[in-house]
Every structure is written in C-alpha cells, then in structure tokens.
DOMIPA-999527 format. One line per field, with one value per residue (C-alpha): z negated, x, y; chain. Coordinates in nm, 2 decimals. Layout:
BEGIN
pz: [Z; ...]
px: [X; ...]
py: [Y; ...]
kette: [A; ...]
REM end
This chain:
BEGIN
pz: [1.23; 0.99; 1.11; 1.38; 1.22; 1.18; 0.93; 1.01; 0.80; 0.71; 0.65; 0.54; 0.59; 0.30; 0.22; 0.03; -0.13; 0.19; 0.40; 0.37; 0.52; 0.77; 0.93; 0.97; 1.31; 1.46; 1.23; 1.26; 1.66; 1.63; 1.38; 1.73; 1.96; 1.73; 1.72; 2.07; 2.09; 1.80; 2.01; 2.34; 2.12; 2.02; 1.62; 1.62; 1.74; 1.61; 1.51; 1.39; 1.26; 0.94; 1.10; 0.81; 0.57; 0.28; 0.17; 0.39; 0.70; 0.93; 0.97; 1.08; 1.12; 1.24; 1.39; 1.15; 0.79; 0.50; 0.40; 0.77; 0.81; 0.49; 0.59; 0.96; 0.78; 0.49; 0.78; 0.90; 0.92; 0.83; 0.52; 0.41; 0.46; 0.17; 0.51; 0.43; 0.20; 0.26; 0.13; 0.29; 0.21; 0.42; 0.64; 0.85; 1.16; 1.51; 1.73; 2.05; 1.76; 1.99; 1.94; 2.18; 2.42]
px: [-0.08; 0.08; 0.34; 0.19; 0.01; 0.13; 0.06; -0.18; -0.36; -0.70; -0.96; -1.28; -1.45; -1.67; -1.91; -1.70; -1.89; -1.92; -2.05; -2.43; -2.32; -2.49; -2.26; -1.95; -2.02; -1.75; -1.57; -1.68; -1.65; -1.27; -1.19; -1.38; -1.16; -0.90; -0.94; -0.94; -0.58; -0.44; -0.62; -0.40; -0.09; -0.14; -0.16; -0.62; -0.69; -1.06; -1.29; -1.65; -1.86; -2.07; -2.41; -2.64; -2.75; -2.53; -2.19; -1.99; -1.93; -1.70; -1.40; -1.03; -0.80; -0.50; -0.16; 0.07; 0.22; 0.08; 0.25; 0.22; -0.18; -0.16; 0.01; -0.24; -0.57; -0.48; -0.41; -0.75; -1.01; -1.31; -1.06; -0.96; -1.29; -1.41; -1.68; -1.48; -1.23; -1.11; -0.89; -0.63; -0.57; -0.25; -0.42; -0.34; -0.47; -0.38; -0.15; -0.45; -0.74; -1.03; -1.44; -1.65; -1.81]
py: [-0.93; -0.66; -0.58; -0.48; -0.19; 0.21; 0.46; 0.74; 0.97; 1.05; 1.28; 1.40; 1.70; 1.79; 2.07; 2.35; 2.66; 2.88; 2.56; 2.76; 3.13; 3.25; 3.39; 3.05; 2.99; 3.20; 3.05; 2.71; 2.69; 2.82; 2.48; 2.22; 2.47; 2.43; 2.01; 1.99; 2.19; 1.95; 1.61; 1.75; 1.75; 1.42; 1.49; 1.42; 1.01; 1.09; 1.30; 1.22; 1.44; 1.25; 1.37; 1.22; 1.58; 1.51; 1.68; 1.46; 1.65; 1.45; 1.25; 1.22; 1.02; 1.19; 1.10; 1.24; 1.18; 1.35; 1.67; 1.78; 1.70; 1.83; 2.16; 2.13; 2.11; 2.43; 2.66; 2.51; 2.85; 2.63; 2.55; 2.86; 3.06; 2.75; 2.67; 2.28; 2.13; 1.87; 1.54; 1.32; 1.01; 0.77; 0.44; 0.17; 0.03; -0.09; 0.08; 0.14; 0.05; 0.24; 0.31; 0.07; 0.28]
kette: [A; A; A; A; A; A; A; A; A; A; A; A; A; A; A; A; A; A; A; A; A; A; A; A; A; A; A; A; A; A; A; A; A; A; A; A; A; A; A; A; A; A; A; A; A; A; A; A; A; A; A; A; A; A; A; A; A; A; A; A; A; A; A; A; A; A; A; A; A; A; A; A; A; A; A; A; A; A; A; A; A; A; A; A; A; A; A; A; A; A; A; A; A; A; A; A; A; A; A; A; A]
REM end
C-alpha cells in the first residue's frame, strides 16, 4: 500500500509574538480569505483550526512541495505581522483521503 501514497506538506501554525494584539482582526480575516483562495487553487487540502486554547492554532495540509509551502507561508499576512509562526513538515498519505462527515 505504501507505493500508493503521495507526499504532502503539513504546516503547524502557532501563536506568534503579536497574537493577542487588539487590531489583528483584519489581518487574520485576510489570512482566512487567502486560505480559501489557496484551497480553490488546489494547493491546500485541509485547513483545521485548533480550538483548545493552547499555542497550536491550526494545522494545514498542502498539496505542494516543502519549498513552495514555505514561500506561501512566508507571504501569509498573519505570519508577516507576527500573529502566527509556522513549522513545515513533509508527510505522506493516500491521495483522496478525507475527513469523516
């Protein structure tokens, strides 16, 4: 079965140094809008906000290589504003895997 897997890139989004600033809403809104656009382009497969109140704020699985994903994340408005920071990992999964409804 391993021969049927595909490489993806996983991003962990964590609270950055400016996470709790009161004027962050418009920047975070743009971050979300951008994620939907990347999803439309087929570059994002899964966006999963983390809701437990800890430093981990989201998990994103990209259908893109490591370097391209890093560049996409470096250009993210929330990252540029220091609201979020990210870690990037190469992962492997089966194409077509989905979340249960």
